[in-house]
C-alpha positions as CSV (number, residue, x, y, z in Angstrom):
1,X,6.8,10.1,-3.4
2,X,4.6,12.9,-4.8
3,X,2.3,10.2,-6.3
4,X,1.9,8.5,-3.0
5,X,1.1,11.8,-1.3
6,X,-1.4,12.9,-4.0
7,X,-3.2,9.5,-3.9
8,X,-3.3,9.4,-0.2
9,X,-4.7,13.0,0.0
10,X,-7.3,12.5,-2.8
11,X,-8.6,9.3,-1.4
12,X,-9.7,11.0,1.9
13,X,-12.8,12.7,0.5
14,X,-14.4,9.6,-1.1
15,X,-13.6,7.6,1.9
16,X,-15.3,10.1,4.1
17,X,-18.4,10.0,1.8
18,X,-18.4,6.2,1.9
19,X,-18.3,6.3,5.7
20,X,-21.3,8.6,5.9
21,X,-23.2,6.4,3.5
22,X,-22.2,3.2,5.4
23,X,-23.6,4.7,8.6
24,X,-27.0,5.0,6.9
25,X,-27.4,1.3,6.2
26,X,-30.2,-0.2,8.2
27,X,-28.9,-3.7,8.7
28,X,-26.6,-3.6,11.7
29,X,-24.3,-6.4,10.6
30,X,-23.9,-5.0,7.1
31,X,-23.4,-1.5,8.5
32,X,-20.7,-2.6,10.9
33,X,-18.9,-4.6,8.2
34,X,-18.9,-1.6,5.8
35,X,-17.7,0.8,8.4
36,X,-14.9,-1.6,9.4
37,X,-13.8,-1.8,5.8
38,X,-13.8,2.0,5.3
39,X,-11.8,2.4,8.6
40,X,-9.3,-0.1,7.3
41,X,-8.9,1.8,4.1
42,X,-8.6,5.0,6.0
43,X,-5.8,3.5,8.1
44,X,-4.0,2.5,4.9
45,X,-4.4,6.0,3.5
46,X,-3.1,7.6,6.7
47,X,-0.1,5.2,6.8
48,X,0.7,6.0,3.1
49,X,0.7,9.7,3.8
50,X,2.9,9.2,6.8
51,X,5.3,7.2,4.6
52,X,5.4,9.9,2.0
53,X,6.0,12.6,4.7
54,X,8.9,10.5,6.0
55,X,10.5,10.6,2.5
56,X,10.1,14.3,2.1
57,X,10.1,15.8,5.6
58,X,11.3,19.4,5.8
59,X,11.5,19.6,9.7
60,X,14.5,21.4,10.9
61,X,17.0,19.4,13.1
62,X,17.4,20.4,16.8
63,X,19.9,19.4,19.5
64,X,18.2,17.3,22.1
65,X,19.3,15.5,25.3
66,X,18.6,11.8,24.4
67,X,17.6,10.7,27.8
68,X,15.0,13.5,28.1
69,X,13.8,12.9,24.5
70,X,13.2,9.2,25.3
71,X,11.5,9.9,28.6
72,X,9.1,12.2,26.8
73,X,8.4,9.6,24.2
74,X,7.9,6.9,26.8
75,X,5.3,9.1,28.6
76,X,3.4,9.7,25.3
77,X,3.1,5.9,24.5
78,X,0.2,4.1,26.2
79,X,2.2,1.1,27.3
80,X,5.5,2.9,27.6
81,X,8.9,1.0,27.5
82,X,11.9,0.4,29.7
83,X,14.7,2.9,29.5
84,X,18.1,1.3,30.0
85,X,19.9,4.6,30.5
86,X,23.3,5.1,28.8
87,X,25.6,8.1,29.0
88,X,24.3,11.7,28.7
89,X,24.3,12.3,25.0
90,X,23.2,15.3,22.9
91,X,22.0,14.3,19.5
92,X,21.1,16.4,16.5
93,X,17.6,15.2,15.4
94,X,14.4,16.1,13.6
95,X,12.4,15.5,16.8
96,X,8.9,14.7,15.3
97,X,10.3,12.5,12.6
98,X,12.6,10.6,15.0
99,X,9.7,10.1,17.5
100,X,7.7,8.6,14.6
101,X,10.5,6.2,13.7
102,X,11.2,5.1,17.2
103,X,7.5,4.7,18.1
104,X,7.1,2.4,15.1
105,X,10.1,0.2,16.2
106,X,8.9,0.2,19.9
107,X,5.3,-0.6,19.0
108,X,6.6,-3.6,16.9
109,X,8.6,-4.8,19.9
110,X,5.6,-4.4,22.2
111,X,3.2,-6.1,19.7
112,X,5.4,-9.1,18.8
113,X,7.9,-9.3,21.7
114,X,5.8,-8.4,24.8
115,X,7.5,-5.1,25.5
116,X,10.5,-3.0,24.6
117,X,13.8,-2.0,26.4
118,X,15.5,1.0,24.9
119,X,19.2,1.6,25.5
120,X,22.1,3.5,24.0
121,X,25.9,4.0,24.0
122,X,28.5,6.0,22.1
123,X,30.8,4.4,19.6
124,X,33.3,7.0,18.6
125,X,31.3,9.8,16.7
126,X,28.3,7.5,16.4
127,X,25.2,7.1,18.7
128,X,24.1,3.4,18.9
129,X,20.5,3.1,20.1
130,X,19.0,-0.3,20.6
131,X,15.4,-1.5,21.0
132,X,15.2,-5.1,22.4
133,X,12.3,-7.4,23.1
134,X,11.8,-11.0,24.4
135,X,9.8,-12.3,21.4
136,X,10.5,-15.1,19.0
137,X,12.7,-13.0,16.7
138,X,12.7,-13.0,12.9
139,X,14.3,-15.4,10.5
140,X,17.5,-13.8,9.2
141,X,16.4,-14.5,5.6
142,X,13.6,-12.0,6.3
143,X,15.7,-9.2,7.7
144,X,15.7,-7.1,4.5
145,X,12.1,-7.8,3.7
146,X,11.0,-6.3,7.0
147,X,12.0,-2.8,5.7
148,X,10.1,-3.1,2.4
149,X,7.0,-0.9,2.1
150,X,3.7,-2.7,2.6
151,X,5.4,-5.9,3.7
152,X,4.1,-7.8,6.7
153,X,5.7,-11.0,8.1
154,X,2.6,-11.5,10.3
155,X,0.3,-13.2,7.8
156,X,-3.2,-12.9,9.3
157,X,-3.7,-9.5,7.5
158,X,-5.6,-8.3,10.6
159,X,-5.2,-4.6,11.2
160,X,-5.4,-5.4,14.9
161,X,-2.2,-7.5,14.8
162,X,0.0,-6.1,12.2
163,X,-1.0,-2.7,10.6
164,X,-0.4,-2.2,6.9
165,X,3.3,-3.0,6.7
166,X,4.8,0.5,6.6
167,X,6.1,1.0,10.1
168,X,9.6,-0.3,9.6
169,X,9.9,1.2,6.1
170,X,9.0,4.6,7.6
171,X,11.5,4.1,10.4
172,X,14.4,3.2,8.1
173,X,13.7,6.2,5.8
174,X,13.7,8.6,8.7
175,X,16.9,7.1,10.2
176,X,18.7,7.2,6.8
177,X,17.5,10.8,6.3
178,X,19.5,11.6,9.5
179,X,22.6,10.1,8.0
180,X,22.3,6.9,10.0
181,X,21.0,3.3,9.5
182,X,18.9,0.6,11.1
183,X,19.6,-3.1,11.4
184,X,18.2,-6.3,13.1
185,X,19.8,-9.0,15.2
186,X,18.3,-12.0,16.8
187,X,19.2,-12.5,20.5
188,X,20.0,-15.7,22.4
189,X,18.0,-17.6,23.6
190,X,15.2,-15.4,22.2
191,X,14.4,-11.9,21.4
192,X,15.1,-9.3,18.7
193,X,17.4,-6.3,18.8
194,X,16.8,-3.4,16.5
195,X,19.9,-1.2,16.3
196,X,19.8,2.4,15.1
197,X,23.0,4.2,14.4
198,X,23.2,8.0,14.1
199,X,26.1,10.4,13.6
200,X,26.7,12.6,16.6
201,X,27.4,16.3,16.2
202,X,31.0,17.4,16.5
C-alpha cells in the first residue's frame, strides 16, 4: 500500500511537466493525442492514490441516519439514483470513505445498467444495503474477478466506458474495513444486485 501511494504521488510531477510540454506542440492532432494520453495516465494515478487511501484510511467513524446520508449522496451525483426507502436506521460509518464506496457501485450500475436503485433493510444486527440495475448482469464465473484491482470486464479499454478497473476493488476494501462485505447477484429476467452488509451499532 505504501508503494502504491508513493508511486502515485511521485508520478504527478512528471505528468504535469509532460502536460505542459504537450500543450506546446504545434500540430493540433498530435497535441490533442498527447494531452489525451497524459490525462489518461493522470486518471490512473488518481485512481491508484484513491485505492491506496481506501486501504489505509484513518477517518473516524460517525453515527449517521442512513436515509439522510443517501439523500445527500444522491444530490451530489450528477445523474442521481432512485432511493427505495427502508426503515429508519442509524449506522456507524466513516462517511467520506463510504460515500466513495457507494458512489463507485452506483456509477457502475448507472454506466452498465442504465441507472441504480438503492434500498436497505435490517437483518438482525446487520444492515443490508442493495444497489440494483436493469443491465445485462455479469457471468457468475466473473463475480470474484470484478473485485480484483485493475480488472475490467468491459474490454474496450476506453476510459470513457470503463475507468481503470479500481472502482469495485476500492468499494470492497472500504466495506470490509467497516467490518462488512459486498457480494453480487444476477436478477431475473435481467439486472444485477450489489449487496453490501454492514454491522449495526448495538
